[in-house]
C-alpha positions in Angstrom: 75.5 114.0 97.3 77.0 111.8 99.7 80.4 111.2 99.3 81.6 107.1 100.9 85.2 106.7 100.9 85.7 103.1 100.3 89.9 103.1 100.2 89.5 104.8 103.8 87.1 102.0 104.9 89.3 99.4 103.8 92.4 100.6 104.8 90.8 101.3 108.5 89.6 97.9 108.3 93.1 96.6 107.6 94.8 98.6 109.9 92.3 97.0 112.8 92.5 93.9 112.0 96.4 94.0 111.2 95.9 92.7 107.7 99.0 93.2 105.5 98.0 94.6 102.1 100.8 91.9 100.5 98.6 89.2 101.9 95.6 91.1 100.9 97.2 91.1 97.7 97.8 87.1 97.7 93.9 86.7 99.1 92.6 88.1 96.4 94.6 87.7 93.3 94.6 91.7 92.7 98.4 92.7 91.8 100.0 94.8 94.9 100.3 97.8 93.1 97.2 98.1 91.8 95.8 97.3 95.4 97.2 100.0 97.2 96.1 102.4 94.2 92.3 101.2 95.1 92.9 101.5 98.9 93.7 105.5 97.9 91.3 105.9 95.9 87.9 107.2 97.1 85.9 105.1 94.9 86.1 101.7 93.8 84.1 99.0 91.5 81.7 96.7 92.9 83.7 93.5 91.0 86.6 94.8 93.6 84.8 95.6 96.6 83.1 92.2 96.1 86.6 90.4 95.4 88.2 91.9 98.8 84.7 91.1 100.7 85.5 87.5 99.8 89.1 87.8 100.8 88.7 88.8 103.9 85.3 87.5 104.7 83.9 90.9 105.4 80.9 93.0 104.4 82.2 96.1 103.0 78.6 96.6 101.1 77.2 96.4 104.6 79.5 98.9 106.4 78.8 101.7 103.4 75.0 100.7 103.3 75.2 101.9 107.6 76.8 105.1 106.3 73.4 106.0 104.0 70.5 108.0 105.0 67.8 105.6 107.3 65.6 107.2 105.3 66.7 105.1 101.9 65.0 102.4 100.7 66.5 99.0 100.3 64.9 95.3 99.3 66.0 93.5 102.0 63.6 93.7 104.7 64.2 94.9 108.3 63.3 91.6 109.3 65.7 89.5 107.2 68.5 91.7 108.3 67.4 90.8 112.3 67.2 86.9 111.0 70.6 86.9 109.7 72.4 88.9 112.3 70.5 86.7 114.9 71.9 83.5 113.4 75.5 85.7 113.1 74.9 86.1 117.1 73.6 82.5 117.7 76.8 80.9 116.4 78.8 83.3 118.4 77.2 82.4 121.5 78.0 78.5 121.0 81.5 79.5 119.8 81.9 81.3 123.2 79.7 78.7 125.2 82.3 76.2 123.9 85.4 78.5 125.0 84.1 79.2 128.0 83.7 74.7 129.3 87.4 74.4 127.9 88.5 76.8 130.1 86.7 75.8 133.2 88.1 72.2 132.5 91.4 73.3 132.0 91.4 75.7 135.1 89.7 73.0 136.9 86.9 75.3 138.1 82.9 74.0 138.5 80.1 76.3 135.9 
């Protein structure tokens, strides 16, 4: 049986992104002590994981799914997943282009 330690995934994300657990508690409405207990746990109820995903605007479900064997089936087609990823990347490119143009204007360098 596969073991996916959701508490470790959440804690690693918080540490990597500098998310304070007290702030996460406020954003999600999960009491601080309960949140700490959940982060130490190997399992987490789906409703809590969804609440934390919404609070952090991060898809922990996808992080978990990525740890499953590629041979497992899914109702989401690869094409749909790629379309979603493509849209996200397009948005990031627009943002980067805007930032580049601002930097070029500020530094006086012609692009």
